[in-house]
C-alpha positions as CSV (number, residue, x, y, z in Angstrom):
1,X,184.9,99.8,106.4
2,X,183.5,103.1,107.7
3,X,180.9,101.2,109.7
4,X,183.6,99.0,111.2
5,X,185.6,102.0,112.3
6,X,182.5,103.5,113.9
7,X,181.9,100.2,115.8
8,X,185.5,100.1,116.9
9,X,185.4,103.7,118.2
10,X,182.2,103.0,120.1
11,X,183.7,99.8,121.6
12,X,186.9,101.6,122.7
13,X,184.8,104.4,124.2
14,X,182.8,102.0,126.2
15,X,186.0,100.2,127.3
16,X,187.6,103.3,128.5
17,X,184.4,104.4,130.2
18,X,184.2,101.1,132.1
19,X,187.9,101.4,133.0
20,X,187.3,104.9,134.3
21,X,184.3,103.8,136.3
22,X,186.2,100.8,137.7
23,X,189.2,102.9,138.9
24,X,189.6,102.1,142.5
25,X,192.2,103.7,144.8
26,X,193.2,102.4,148.2
27,X,194.8,104.1,151.2
28,X,197.9,101.9,151.1
29,X,198.4,102.7,147.4
30,X,197.9,106.4,148.0
31,X,200.6,106.3,150.8
32,X,203.0,104.3,148.7
33,X,202.7,106.5,145.6
34,X,202.9,109.7,147.6
35,X,206.2,108.4,149.2
36,X,207.6,107.3,145.8
37,X,206.9,110.6,144.1
38,X,207.7,113.1,146.8
39,X,210.8,115.0,145.9
40,X,212.3,114.9,149.4
41,X,212.7,111.1,149.1
42,X,215.4,111.6,146.6
43,X,217.5,113.2,149.4
44,X,218.0,109.7,150.8
45,X,220.4,108.9,148.0
46,X,222.3,112.1,148.6
47,X,222.6,111.3,152.3
48,X,223.9,107.8,151.6
49,X,226.4,109.0,149.1
50,X,227.7,111.8,151.3
51,X,228.1,109.4,154.2
52,X,230.1,106.9,152.0
53,X,232.4,109.7,150.8
54,X,233.0,110.9,154.4
55,X,233.8,107.4,155.6
56,X,236.1,106.8,152.7
57,X,238.0,110.0,153.4
58,X,238.5,109.0,157.1
59,X,239.7,105.5,156.0
60,X,242.4,107.1,153.9
61,X,244.0,108.2,157.2
62,X,245.5,104.7,157.5
63,X,247.3,105.1,154.2
64,X,250.9,106.6,154.1
65,X,250.7,110.3,154.0
66,X,253.1,111.9,151.5
67,X,254.2,115.6,151.4
68,X,256.7,117.4,149.2
69,X,258.5,120.5,150.4
70,X,261.1,122.9,149.1
71,X,262.8,126.0,150.4
72,X,265.5,128.4,149.7
73,X,267.0,130.7,152.4
74,X,269.6,133.4,152.9
75,X,270.9,134.0,156.3
76,X,273.0,136.8,157.7
77,X,275.7,134.6,159.2
78,X,276.8,130.9,159.2
79,X,278.8,128.8,161.6
80,X,282.5,129.1,161.0
81,X,285.2,126.8,162.3
82,X,288.6,128.6,162.7
83,X,291.3,126.6,164.5
84,X,294.6,128.5,164.9
85,X,297.7,126.8,163.5
86,X,295.5,124.0,162.1
87,X,296.9,121.8,159.3
88,X,293.5,122.0,157.5
89,X,290.9,124.5,156.8
90,X,287.1,124.0,157.1
91,X,285.2,125.8,154.4
92,X,282.3,127.8,155.9
93,X,278.7,127.1,154.7
94,X,277.2,129.3,152.1
95,X,274.8,131.9,153.4
96,X,272.3,130.9,150.7
97,X,271.0,127.4,151.4
98,X,268.5,125.2,149.5
99,X,266.6,121.9,150.0
100,X,263.8,119.9,148.5
101,X,262.4,116.9,150.4
102,X,259.8,114.2,150.3
103,X,258.2,113.2,153.7
104,X,256.4,109.9,154.2
105,X,254.4,109.4,157.4
106,X,252.6,106.1,158.3
107,X,250.2,106.2,161.2
108,X,250.9,103.5,163.8
109,X,248.6,104.5,166.7
110,X,246.0,107.2,167.0
111,X,244.0,106.1,170.1
112,X,241.1,104.9,167.9
113,X,240.5,108.4,166.5
114,X,240.0,107.4,162.8
115,X,237.8,104.5,163.8
116,X,235.6,106.7,166.0
117,X,235.5,109.4,163.2
118,X,234.3,106.7,160.8
119,X,231.6,105.5,163.2
120,X,230.5,109.1,163.9
121,X,230.2,109.7,160.1
122,X,228.1,106.6,159.7
123,X,225.8,107.5,162.6
124,X,225.4,111.0,161.3
125,X,224.1,109.6,158.0
126,X,221.7,107.4,160.0
127,X,220.5,110.3,162.0
128,X,219.9,112.3,158.8
129,X,218.1,109.4,157.2
130,X,215.8,109.0,160.2
131,X,215.1,112.8,160.1
132,X,214.0,112.3,156.5
133,X,211.7,109.4,157.6
134,X,210.1,111.8,160.2
135,X,209.4,114.3,157.4
136,X,208.0,111.6,155.2
137,X,205.7,110.5,158.0
138,X,204.2,114.0,157.9
139,X,203.4,113.4,154.3
140,X,201.6,110.1,155.2
141,X,199.5,112.1,157.8
142,X,198.5,114.6,155.1
143,X,197.6,111.8,152.6
144,X,195.4,110.2,155.3
145,X,193.6,113.4,156.0
146,X,192.8,114.0,152.4
147,X,191.7,110.4,151.9
148,X,189.3,110.5,154.8
149,X,187.9,113.8,153.7
150,X,187.1,112.3,150.3
151,X,185.5,109.3,152.0
152,X,183.3,111.6,154.1
153,X,182.2,113.6,151.0
154,X,181.5,110.3,149.1
155,X,179.2,109.3,152.0
156,X,177.5,112.7,152.0
157,X,176.9,112.6,148.2
158,X,175.4,109.1,148.5
159,X,173.1,110.4,151.2
160,X,172.0,113.4,149.0
161,X,171.1,110.9,146.4
162,X,168.8,109.1,148.8
163,X,167.1,112.4,149.9
164,X,166.7,113.4,146.3
165,X,164.9,110.1,145.5
166,X,162.6,110.6,148.5
167,X,161.7,114.2,147.4
168,X,161.2,113.0,143.8
169,X,158.7,110.4,145.0
170,X,156.9,113.1,147.0
171,X,156.7,115.3,143.9
172,X,155.1,112.4,141.9
173,X,152.5,111.9,144.6
174,X,151.6,115.6,145.0
175,X,151.6,116.0,141.2
176,X,149.0,113.2,140.9
177,X,147.0,114.9,143.7
178,X,147.2,118.2,142.0
179,X,145.8,116.7,138.8
180,X,143.0,115.2,140.9
181,X,142.3,118.6,142.5
182,X,143.1,117.5,146.1
183,X,146.4,119.3,146.5
184,X,147.6,122.9,146.2
185,X,150.2,124.1,143.7
186,X,152.2,125.6,146.6
187,X,152.7,122.2,148.2
188,X,154.2,121.0,144.9
189,X,156.4,124.1,144.6
190,X,157.8,123.5,148.1
191,X,158.9,120.0,147.1
192,X,160.4,121.2,143.8
193,X,162.3,124.1,145.6
194,X,163.7,121.5,148.0
195,X,164.7,119.3,145.2
196,X,166.7,122.2,143.6
197,X,168.4,122.9,147.0
198,X,169.3,119.2,147.2
199,X,170.8,119.5,143.7
200,X,172.8,122.5,144.8
201,X,174.1,120.7,147.8
202,X,175.2,117.8,145.6
203,X,177.0,120.2,143.3
204,X,178.9,121.8,146.2
205,X,179.9,118.4,147.6
206,X,181.1,117.1,144.2
207,X,183.1,120.3,143.7
208,X,184.7,119.9,147.1
209,X,185.4,116.3,146.4
210,X,187.0,117.1,143.0
211,X,189.2,119.7,144.6
212,X,190.5,117.4,147.3
213,X,190.9,114.6,144.7
214,X,193.2,116.9,142.6
215,X,195.4,117.6,145.6
216,X,195.6,113.9,146.3
217,X,196.4,113.2,142.7
218,X,199.2,115.7,142.7
219,X,200.8,114.2,145.9
220,X,200.5,110.6,144.5
221,X,201.3,111.6,140.9
222,X,198.0,109.8,139.8
223,X,195.3,111.0,137.5
224,X,192.1,111.0,139.6
225,X,188.7,112.2,138.3
226,X,185.1,112.1,139.3
227,X,184.9,108.4,138.5
228,X,187.7,107.5,140.9
229,X,186.5,105.4,143.8
230,X,188.3,105.3,147.1
231,X,188.2,102.1,149.2
232,X,187.2,102.3,152.8
233,X,190.4,101.0,154.4
234,X,190.3,97.6,156.2
235,X,192.0,98.2,159.6
236,X,193.3,95.4,161.6
237,X,194.0,95.3,165.3
238,X,196.4,97.9,166.6
239,X,198.5,97.3,169.7
240,X,198.4,100.6,171.6
241,X,201.5,99.5,173.6
242,X,203.8,99.2,170.6
243,X,205.4,102.4,169.3
244,X,206.8,102.1,165.7
245,X,207.0,105.8,164.9
246,X,210.1,107.0,162.9
247,X,210.8,109.4,165.8
248,X,211.8,106.4,167.9
249,X,214.5,105.4,165.4
250,X,215.6,109.0,165.3
251,X,216.0,109.2,169.1
252,X,217.9,105.8,169.0
253,X,220.3,107.0,166.3
254,X,220.9,110.3,168.1
255,X,221.7,108.6,171.3
256,X,224.2,106.3,169.5
257,X,225.7,109.3,167.8
258,X,226.2,111.2,171.1
259,X,227.7,108.1,172.7
260,X,230.2,107.8,169.9
261,X,231.0,111.5,170.1
262,X,232.1,110.8,173.7
263,X,234.5,108.1,172.4
264,X,235.8,110.6,169.8
265,X,236.6,113.2,172.4
266,X,238.5,110.7,174.4
267,X,240.6,109.5,171.4
268,X,241.4,113.2,170.5
269,X,243.2,113.5,173.8
270,X,245.2,110.3,173.3
271,X,248.9,110.3,172.2
272,X,249.6,109.5,168.6
273,X,252.5,107.5,167.1
274,X,253.7,107.3,163.5
275,X,256.7,106.1,161.5
276,X,258.3,108.6,159.1
277,X,260.9,108.7,156.4
278,X,262.3,111.9,154.9
279,X,264.5,112.0,151.8
280,X,265.8,115.1,150.0
281,X,268.5,117.0,148.1
282,X,270.0,120.2,149.1
283,X,272.9,122.3,150.3
284,X,274.1,121.5,152.8
285,X,273.1,117.9,153.2
286,X,273.2,116.2,156.6
287,X,277.0,116.6,156.7
288,X,277.3,120.2,157.8
289,X,281.0,120.2,157.1
290,X,280.5,119.8,153.3
291,X,279.3,123.0,151.6
292,X,277.9,121.3,148.6
293,X,274.6,119.9,147.2
294,X,274.0,116.4,148.4
295,X,271.3,113.7,148.8
296,X,270.2,112.9,152.4
297,X,267.6,110.7,154.1
298,X,266.4,110.1,157.7
299,X,263.8,107.9,159.2
300,X,262.3,106.9,162.6
301,X,259.3,106.9,164.8
302,X,257.5,110.0,165.9
303,X,255.5,110.4,169.2
304,X,253.0,113.2,169.5
305,X,250.7,114.2,172.4
306,X,248.6,117.3,172.1
307,X,248.4,118.2,175.8
308,X,246.1,121.1,174.9
309,X,243.3,118.7,174.1
310,X,243.3,117.7,177.8
311,X,242.3,121.2,178.7
312,X,239.0,121.1,176.8
313,X,238.2,117.3,176.8
314,X,236.5,117.5,180.3
315,X,234.1,120.3,179.1
316,X,233.5,118.5,175.8
317,X,232.6,115.3,177.7
318,X,230.2,117.2,179.9
319,X,228.5,118.8,176.8
320,X,228.1,115.3,175.3
321,X,226.6,114.0,178.5
322,X,224.2,117.0,178.5
323,X,223.2,116.3,174.9
324,X,222.5,112.6,175.8
325,X,220.2,113.7,178.6
326,X,218.5,116.2,176.4
327,X,217.7,113.5,173.8
328,X,216.5,111.1,176.5
329,X,214.1,113.9,177.8
330,X,212.8,114.5,174.3
331,X,212.2,110.8,173.8
332,X,210.4,110.6,177.2
333,X,208.3,113.6,176.4
334,X,207.4,112.1,173.0
335,X,206.4,108.8,174.5
336,X,204.3,110.5,177.2
337,X,202.4,112.7,174.6
338,X,201.9,109.7,172.3
339,X,200.5,107.6,175.2
340,X,198.1,110.4,176.0
341,X,197.0,110.6,172.3
342,X,196.6,106.8,172.2
343,X,194.3,106.9,175.3
344,X,192.3,109.7,173.8
345,X,191.8,107.8,170.5
346,X,190.8,104.7,172.3
347,X,188.1,106.6,174.2
348,X,187.0,108.3,170.9
349,X,186.7,105.0,169.1
350,X,184.6,103.5,171.9
351,X,182.4,106.6,171.9
352,X,181.8,106.5,168.2
353,X,180.9,102.8,168.2
354,X,178.2,103.5,170.9
355,X,176.9,106.5,168.9
356,X,176.7,104.4,165.8
357,X,174.5,101.9,167.6
358,X,172.0,104.5,168.6
359,X,172.2,106.2,165.2
360,X,171.0,103.0,163.6
361,X,168.1,102.8,166.0
362,X,167.2,106.4,165.3
363,X,167.3,105.7,161.5
364,X,164.9,102.8,161.9
365,X,162.5,105.0,163.8
366,X,162.8,108.0,161.4
367,X,162.4,105.7,158.4
368,X,159.2,104.3,159.8
369,X,157.9,107.9,160.4
370,X,158.9,109.0,156.9
371,X,157.2,105.9,155.4
372,X,154.0,106.8,157.3
373,X,154.3,110.4,156.2
374,X,154.6,109.3,152.5
375,X,151.4,107.4,152.9
376,X,149.7,110.3,154.5
377,X,150.9,112.6,151.8
378,X,149.5,110.3,149.1
379,X,146.2,110.2,151.0
380,X,146.2,114.0,151.2
381,X,146.3,114.1,155.0
382,X,149.5,116.1,155.3
383,X,151.1,118.8,153.1
384,X,154.4,118.7,151.2
385,X,156.0,120.7,154.1
386,X,155.0,118.1,156.6
387,X,156.5,115.4,154.4
388,X,159.7,117.3,153.9
389,X,160.1,117.7,157.6
390,X,160.2,114.0,158.1
391,X,162.4,113.4,155.0
392,X,164.9,116.0,156.4
393,X,164.7,114.4,159.9
394,X,165.6,111.0,158.4
395,X,168.3,112.6,156.3
396,X,169.8,114.2,159.4
397,X,169.9,110.9,161.2
398,X,171.5,109.2,158.3
399,X,174.1,112.0,158.0
400,X,174.9,111.6,161.7
401,X,175.5,107.9,161.2
402,X,177.6,108.6,158.1
403,X,179.6,111.2,160.0
404,X,180.2,108.8,162.9
405,X,181.2,106.0,160.5
406,X,183.8,108.2,158.8
407,X,184.9,109.6,162.1
408,X,185.5,106.1,163.3
409,X,187.6,105.3,160.3
410,X,189.5,108.5,160.9
411,X,190.0,107.7,164.6
412,X,191.3,104.2,163.8
413,X,193.6,105.5,161.1
414,X,194.8,108.2,163.5
415,X,195.5,105.4,166.1
416,X,197.6,103.7,163.5
417,X,199.5,106.9,162.8
418,X,200.1,107.6,166.4
419,X,201.6,104.1,167.0
420,X,203.4,104.1,163.6
421,X,201.7,100.9,162.4
422,X,201.7,100.5,158.6
């Protein structure tokens, strides 16, 4: 039984080890998880709920509006009717008077004010939602930067491994020569010192990679470790002429909002009409000749026009027009800057592709020189220093190719970001 448990533990350990080694992370997954787990995305639900409540409140303006009022007054004098030699006497009203009433108002016409207020509330929610998308796009840019940094470090670590292998081969050859008495100890020590420097470089690169992985893991709410592998993204064709950035939707919604604000200003200055009913109980009632408590009721149609709104509507319309022009200028500026960035990235991509072509040619030449130097080192013609010089020269050429490859990926990703392509 104990042996079976041991076998099971070893099997599970190997299984988890393979799973860890096989953990692959893609750029699209990183972007998606970062978006899902970023606290700011929860604000979208709040924006939607606030918009719905605001619209609901405006819609209630079409419902009958009820109000209850009551008052008690005392006045210094009342109207008296005194007719000389009259056969009857009119009792004067009491100086203390009371009433309680219920008013019901039903809107008939408001110049489209409630409709425009409702549309403005909806557009304000859309604007806030688009502002949120712009902020989330900044998160996408950050994730892309971290992802590309890790890709670059991965490439550098792989290159360090190649250099270390070359130095290790040189150490073996010089060690054999030292045993044969045809090489100096100093030549071997030079190679060993360089091997240690290479190991230090690997440690630094791995530490930097782990640090950036931890940041990416926090943003994506994903456990990433030294075994996590990042895919080099496969980038399709990007149409430089298309602009799908969230800023474009923000400008569009802002323009629509300002246009609707103009309609709201106009409706505020329009006349309003409503039907009303008032019922109550008080002293006196509607019959002013009866000094007693009585029920009363009146109804009719009320017309109202706030002339004062006309004084300010002209200035408000001008302010709305200025706001529209300002948004259009912002949109125009954004498009111009984006077009300049696209042109710059296209030039950068073209340059990097040309550099990579020459990098590969240089590597072929440097590799042949290093191979010859390895043979010369084995034959005792050159020293370890001479061999290291050629190893480092090839290493530099490979590093340049790696740097240009990652820079090309970054440039293509940046082009996608500038144009807003997913």
